[in-house]
Each structure stands twice: as structure tokens, then as C-alpha cells.
N, C-alpha and C positions, 0 to 999 in steps of 0.2 A: 504494500500500500504506500502511496505517496506520503512522504514525511512532511514536506513543505510544498507550498504552492496552492494553486486553485484545485479544488476537489472535483470540479465539473470536468468530466473527461472530454466533452465536446469543445469547451473553451480551451482547455490545455492543448488539444490537438490543433485547433485553428492557430493558436499563438505560436506553436512550435513550427508550423508550416509557413509562417509569414516571411516574405522576402522584403527587401528594400522597396518602399513606395506602395506595398500592398496595403489595403485598407479594410478595417472592420467598422461596424456601426453599433453603438449602444443606443437603444431606443426606449422610448416610453411605451406604455401598453397600447397606445392608439395608432402608432405609425404603421402605415400599410407596408407589408413586406412583399417585394416583387417576386413573381414566379421565378424559380430557378436559383434564388439566392438561399444559401444555407441559413436556416432559422434555428437559433438556440433559445428556446423559450424558458425563461426563468420565472415568469410571472406566476405568483401564487395567489395574490389578491391585491386590490388597489393599495399601492404604496410598498408592497413587498415583493421582491427586494427593491430597494430604492435605487434610483439612477446613481446617486452618490456612492452607495455601497459597491455597486458593480464597477463603476469607474475607478474607484480607489483600488480595488482588487486587480483590475486590468493594468493599471499604471505600475503596479509592483512587478509585473511580469512582462511588460512590453516596452521596448524602446520606441518612443513616440517622436517622430520628426515634426509633425504638425497636426493640427486638428481643425475641423470645420463644424460650425454650428449655424443655426438659422439666425439671421439678423433680427427676426421677430422676438427672439429671446431677450434682446436688450430692453424691450418695452414690457413683455409679458411674463418674464421669469428672471428678473434682474438679480435676485438673491442667489439663485443657482448659478447664473452666469458669473457672478463675482467669485464664487467658489472654484469654478472651472478656471477662470483667469489666474487665480492664485497658484494653481498647480500646473497650468499649461500656458506659458506666455506666448507661444507661437500659434495664436488662434486666428482663423480666417472666418469672416462672415459671408454667408451666401443666403439667398432667399430660401424660405422653407420649401418652395416648389423645386428649386435647384437641388437642395439637399435630398429630396425624395427622388429626383432624377438620378443623382449620383449614387443613391442606394442600390441601383441596379447593377453596379459594378464592384461592390464590396465582396470580400471573401465570405463574410458571415454577418448576420445581424443578431445581436444579443438583445432579446426582448425582456425588459424589466417590468416590474409592477408599477412603475412610476406613473402618476396620474396628474402631473402638473404640465402646463403648456410648454411646448417646444423643448422638452427634455430629451434631446437627441444630439449625438455627436459622432462624427466620423473621425476615426483615428488613423493616421498614416504612419506606417512602420518605418523606422530608421534602421541604420546598421549599428552594430556594437563596436566597430573599429573606426 
């Protein structure tokens, strides 16, 4: 059994297979997931697990080059946005529609139980060297 790291085998597999510039998306429970994109569904009930819990765990195991969030988050979920900016300084804003369009090309979408507006982030993998 895994001694350290994430216990979710699907997440562990996706993270171990990421190459430079590959992307994953951490989503709230309402984001539509495109056909053909791997869905890792963690949602248990509204709010569990939270977006923040999942993001914190992923950041411990993924080298992040940059991240993308919906520009609408600035107005509709500023508190969560501030927490993200504290952890990920290389943040890019795109429209929510553009984020949904970009979701078609991520390696996986991790669906949380988060039920606050625009709690979605695309994380782009960096290299370790």
C-alpha cells in the first residue's frame, strides 16, 4: 500500500503520466465534462470534497508551470481566487466559455463536490529539471 501521496489511484496514475505542458482540470460539481475526457469523480455531496482540499493535494504532487481560471471568478468567487493566487502566482484568466472549450483537451478532469461559482482551474504541468 502507498505510504505517502494521494490514495486515489486514478489521480496518482494521471499525475505520474503527465509530461511537460500536459494539463488537468479540477472542477466544481457543475462543470460539464466533455465526451472522451477522463473523469475522476470525487464528488460525495455538495461541498465535499472541496475544491481547496483537492487543489492542495494536487499541488503537493504536481509541478505546476501555470494555471488558468475563469475571469468571472474575480467578481463571483473572489475569496477562493485570492487563495489560489497565494499558492499559484502564474495565473492566467480566460472567459468561462474558453475554459470549458479548453477542457476538451485536458488529460483528466477531477470533479469535486465544490458548489461555489467558477471553482474550476486548469493546471499545466512543468518539468522537474
